[in-house]
N, C-alpha and C positions, 0 to 999 in steps of 0.2 A: 795281331792279336790273339787274343782265348777266346774261346766262346765266353769260357764264367769272368775273364776280365771284363767282354763288353755289356755283359750281364750286370756288375759290380756298377760301373760307368753311365749305368741306366737307371738304376739304382739311387745313386746318391743325385744325378740328375733330378728324378721326380721328389725326391727331399730338398735339393735345393731351390726346386719351384714353389714348392708346400709351403715353403719357412718364408722366402721374401712376396706370399701373397699375404700368409699370415702378419707380416710385418708391414706391407700398405694399408692392409684391413685396420690393424691396430694402430697408425699412425694418423690416416682418416679420421675413426673414431674421438682418439685424442685429440686431434682439430678439434673435432665439433664440439667435442665435451667443452676448449678452453679458447670459442672465438662466439664471438656476434655480430653476426649482421649488424653493417649500422642501419638505423633509424627501428630497429626489431629489439621488444619487450626484453630487459633484461630478467623480469619474471615470466615466465608464460599458466595463461590459466593461475593466475594467483588467488586458493578461497580463503578471503578477507573473515569472511562468517564463523569460519572453523580457526580462527585466532584469540585465544584464550588469556593473553598472555606475554607481554611487549617487555625487554629487557634493552637496556639501553645500555654497555658497557662502555666507560670513559675510558682514556688514553691512561690513565692513573693504577685503571684497573675497578674505580667506584662504580658500582651497576644500579641502574634506578629499574626498581620494574613495575610495571603498573599492569594489572589485574582483570578481569572482570569479573564478578560476584552478581551471579545474579540473584544467588536465592540466601538469605540473612534471616536470621533469627531473631533477634529486636530491634525489627525495623522492613521499612521498603526495602525494595531494592536500591543498592547505590551505584547499581554499573560499574566502572571503572574506579579504579581504588588505586592511591600510592602509596606500594607497601612501605613503602621506606620510613612512611610517615604514619604509621598506625591503622592506614586503610582507610586516608583522608579522601572524600572524592575526586577522584582527575577532572581535570578540564579535559571534555570530548572533543570540543572544538579542537583542541589544538592536536591530539590524538589523532580524531578525521583526516587533519588536513597532514600528518604525518605519513600517515595508511597512505593517503590517495597520491603522496611524495613516491611511495614506492608503488604500486598501481600504474601510474604513470611513467616511470625508469625507462628511460626508454635510451641507446645504444646511439650518443654523436661521433663518438670516434671510439675506433679501438688503438690504445697504445704502444708502441710501438716498448718492447723490456729491455731495459739493461740492468749490469749489474748494482747498479744504482737507483734506480726507478721507486722502489718500495718507501730509502729510504727519502730519497727527495721527495715523493708523494703522498708523506704519513701513507702507508697502507702496507706498514706492519702491524700483524694483530696485536688487542692490547695484553695480552699473559705473554708476551716476546722479551727478549732482553732488546733488545732494539729500543734507538731513544724516537725516531720518530714514529710514532703509533697509531691509531687508525682507532676511530670511534665503531666499534661493533654496536647492529642493532638486530638481535637476535627473536620470533615469533615462536610462540609454540601454541601447539593444543590442548584442548581439556584433557590432557591427559598427561601435559609435560615433555610430549614430543617436540624436536624441534621438528620446525616446515621451513625458514628460512633462514639463512642470515646473511649478514653485507657485512665488508667493511669499510667504510665513510673518511676520505683521504683529506685532502685541501681541496680548496677551492682555486677554478680555474680565472683568473682575472685580466679583464683585454681592460686599455684603456680607452676611456670616455673622453673623445679630444674636444667636443663642444665645451666639457669643465673641468679639461686637466684632471680628471683626477680616474684612475684606477676602480673597476667595475666589477663586481662577479658576474658570471656566464655559465658557470657549472661547477662543477666539484666530479675528482677524479675518489672513482671507489671499486672496487673487486668482491667477487664472490672468495669467501674460505676456500672452497673447492677448487677455485680457480686460479691459472695462474695468470692471467689473461687483467690489466687494465685497460678497463673505461672510461671514457667523457660522458658523465650528463649531463643534460640542461639544467635539471633538479637539484637545488642547493641542500635542503636542507640545513639548514637554519634551526631547528627544534635542539638538535642532536648538540648543541652548546650553548640547553638549561641544565639547572639545576635540579636536585627532589623537589624546592620549591615550585619550582618557577608551574611546574606541573598540577599544582593545585588549584581548585574550580574557585571560580570566589575573589584573588587575592586583588583585584585590580579594582575593585570596585567598593562602592559602600557597605555600610555595616547593612542597611535594609537588604540587599543583595546577600550578606552574607547570609541572612537571617533565612533565605529561601533560595538555595538552590534545588537547581530541578533538575536530576541526573534520570536515565533511558540504558535497560541493559543491554542492547543490543548495539556496535558500530553500524551497523547494515546502513542504515539510515542516514547516511552520511549526507543527505543532500537538504538536510537539515540540519539547522543548528540550534541549540540549547534555547536560545530567546526566542527561534522560530516555536519553540516546544512546548514554548510556556502561554498558555492561551491569554491569559492577563497577570496583571503583576497582584501580588499577594499583599502586598506592603504600601502604603497610601506613602507618596515621596516626602520625603523630612524636611521639605520646604513649607509643608503645613504642619507644620511644630506646633500644638497649643500653649505646651509646659513644660519645661524643663529641669529636675529635685536632683539634687542631689545630697545625701545620705553619708552618716558614717556614725558607729556602731548605732545605728536605731532613732539616730538623732538628726536630723533635717539641719545641712549647713546654708544654703539657698535655694528660692522657687524665682525661675525666670517666666515670667506668663506672660496673655495679652489676650484676647477678647476677639480678635478676627487677624488671619494666614497676612493682612494688609499690615497692621498694623507693629508696633515694634513692640519687642518685650522689654515688660517694668519688672522692678527687681521686689517680690512681693515684703508687706511690712514694712516699703518703706516710704516715706512723705513724699510728696511728687514734686517736692520743689529740689530734692538731692539728685541729682546729677549723676551720669548712670555712666560709664567707659563703654561705650560703643564697641570701640575696636576690640575688647574683651570679651563681649558679646558676639560680636561679628566670630572670631575668631573659636567660640566655645557650638558657636551651630557649624562655622563651617567645617570642624573636625568633624559631626556625625555626619553629615554629607561627605564625608570623604577620609571616611574611616578604614582603610587598608591594614590588610592582617599579612604578614609577615611570613611567618607559619605555622603550627596548630603544638602543643605540647604532650609533652606525653600524657596518655592518660589513665598509667598507673601511678602517676606523680600523686602526692597526698597535697589535702585543703590546707595542712599548715605549712607545708614547701612555696605552691605556689599564692599562699597569701589570701585564699577564697576564704577560707572559714572566719574568715573580718574584714571580710570589706569595704571598700566603698562603693558604694550603689547609687548608679544613677537611672535614672527612670525620665522617658521621652511620653509624652503622651501626643499623642494626634487630635484632629477637630472630628475625628471619623468613629474616636471610641478606642481606638488599640492602642496598647501603651507595651513599650519595649524597654526592655530591663539589660540593663548592664552592672556586671559585676565586677570590680579592678581590684586586681590584686599586686602583690609585690614585683618586683622591677630583676628583671632576667637579661642582664647583658642591656643589649640596646630595648629592649623591648620590656613591658608586662604584660601581665598576664588577664585575663579576660573571659569570661563569659557572658554569652546569651538569649537573653530570651523574649516571648510573642507573649505578651496577657492580653484575652478581648476583655469587653467591659460593659456592660450597660446589655443593648440589647445584641451585642455582635456575639457569634458561633462562631470559634476556628472552625475550618472546612477540615475534612476528613483529610486532604491534603495537607492542608498548613498542623494538622497535628500529627500529621505522620514525620512531617519535616521537623515538625519541635521534639518528635522525640526522638528523632536520629542524630539533628542539628547541632539541640542544645548542648547535648553531652561532652563538646568539645571545648577545649581549653583554647581562646587563639593569644596568640604570640605577636603584640601591636605595639612598633614604635612607638618609644614616651614620647618624641616629636609631637604625634598626631594626638594621643591618648590623654600628655599631660595636661590642654587647655580645657580640656573636660571636668580635674582637674582646680582650677583655678581657686582662691579665698571668692568670700563675699566680700571683704575689704581689696581688695583689687578688681569687681568688678562695677567699686563706686566710683566715682573721677576722683583722680588725689587732685588738691589745689595743690595748688608750688607756692610755697611755703616764701612769702618777703623776707629779703636780707636786707639786715639791720646797719649799716657802714659801723665799724668801731672809729671812734676816737672823735665821734661830732662835738660839736661844743655848739653853742646858741650863741648868736653875736648879743651882749647887755644890751639892754636899750639905755638909752641915753636923754 
């Protein structure tokens, strides 16, 4: 072998060694990027306080966007809002729980990849052409820069032999930037919600609708909205003194009582008149359970909503506060409704109440007709309807003999 050929072999050997080392290093790097050790966190050193926007992208590509709005010009801070629904305040309890799941996200198992794994576990991105797609959650900072992203697939079900039922014990997830599939014990039930489910106060009575408490930052996750409310602003509707219904500035009926222990009477009705207690109970129950389904577009005209000539319901409490409901037209299975709190006599609204009044009284709520229509009962329906005695036909008296 010539000296020249030997040198060439040496150079080739060196080059091949360098390439082999590079390939090994690249493979190792790729492995560390695409695998998580069991028991470790999916997101390391996650900075929740930097998150200003959360986007939940459904498998059908519809997107729910939650924003943190700490500075607005027309009122106090609203905290987190639902962008899809005109920036109405969001339920920060639910959002806190969702973020807590992300913080606690740990690897229970690294799932082995197969050609059909993404389809079987619903882990294709929402924007893909595949059928079995994931729900994607994206987290952005104040500069609208993507911080974290997560694809959420099927739940892992195990058999509960005691009840003979399948129960969810975890969920399959993956990071869009990585290939591997992770099984975690977090369930992410909130990913099933639609935009209305993220609105604050939907599942509570009208007195709470009028006094939502919102805070601007989510780093106080250990405290719930209820814990941050020092005291209830509005009296329980169990202490209603008077309910008045009016149309076109004309009073239809007034239900009133002297003490909270008494039954309601229909004003200007003689004492001997029997009232329909079931109808009165239905009215009071509606007030105590007046949940709203959604909020209307603030740009809708009062003519469109029927709030240019509404039915007005005024609720007075023994403490001297009044609450007004303006009830408008029907929209599908809902009615348009506006709410307002009014102080009377020596009662003066606090600054917090005034701020909330300014911010929340502008909203038009959509309330199911089955909940709101008992409040529109006629005066005649409140009166006890006596059953008419039916006289049989063709009855002849026997002649006296």
